[in-house]
N, C-alpha and C positions, 0 to 999 in steps of 0.2 A: 456630533454626528456619529452614527453607528456604522462601522466598516466591517465587512466580512474578512477576517484574517485567515480563515481556513485552518491552518496549522497552528496549534497552541503549543508553545515550546515548554517542555519540562523535562527533567532528567529521568530517563527510564530506569526501572528497577532491574537488577540482574535476572530475576525470575520471569520477566515478561518476554513475550514472543519475539520481540525485536532482536533479542540475543540468541534466539534459537538458530541452530546451524542451517536450517532450511532457508532462513532469510539472510544468511551470510553476514550477520550483524556482530557487533562487538569489536573490541580492540584486538588486533592481531588476527583478523578473520581470514587473511590470505592475501594473495597477490591481486593487484588491480587488474580488471578485465575490461577490454574495449567492447561495450555492449551495443555499439551502433548498429551492427547488422542484425541484432536480435530484438531490437525494439519493436513492439507491436505497432500496427497501423495507428495513425493519429485518431484518437477518439475525442469527440467534442463534449466538453464539460458544460458549455453554455453558462448559465447563471446558477447552476446547482452548486451548493457549497461543499462538494465532495472531493476537494483537491487532494486530501490525504488518502482517501479511498482510491482515487485514480492512480496516485503514485504507488500505493501498496500493491494494487493489482497489476499495474504495468511492470513492476519488478517481477512478480510471479509469472506473468505472461512472457516476459523477456527470458527468464530462466528456463521456462518450458521450451520456448523456441530454440534456445541455444542447445537444449538437449534433444531437439527433434520432435517435440510435442507442441502442436499448435492448439492453443486454447484461447477463448474469448470469454472472460469472466464478467459477470454482471456488476459493474461499478455501482449502479443505483441500488441494487439489492443490498450489497455490503454497506453502503452508506446508511440505508434505512435500518438494517438490523444492528448496526453498531451504534445507533443513536446519534448520528451526526445532525447537528442543528444549523441554523443560519450563522451561528458563531463559529462553526467548524467542529473539529474533533481532535483528539490526541492520536498520534501514530501508534502508540502502544495499545490503545483501546481497539483501534481498527485492526491491527495485526493480531491481537488476541482473539477477536471475534472470527477473523478469517481462519486462523489456525484451529480453533475449537468448533466452529459451526460450519465452516466452509461457505461456498457460494456457487450458484449455478452459472 
């Protein structure tokens, strides 16, 4: 039986966007932050296999909200342009597309 796992786990490379400072990634990235008040309103993913995309953009939207900038980025657009399939996608691929191409 084929299950949609969404996130496919593999170790990211140091040059990938997940380690970029804007994503606050990597080891020793800083203090832990309580993001509860900055989380964007709940968005419905339904049966779309874009869980990695929703996660990536929710991080960006939460960071924006914490800085006083309210944005609502298109999860579906990023899912499509990053090549997400029914089997999911890799976080580093989605992050790199978000960093290099952006999203409306």
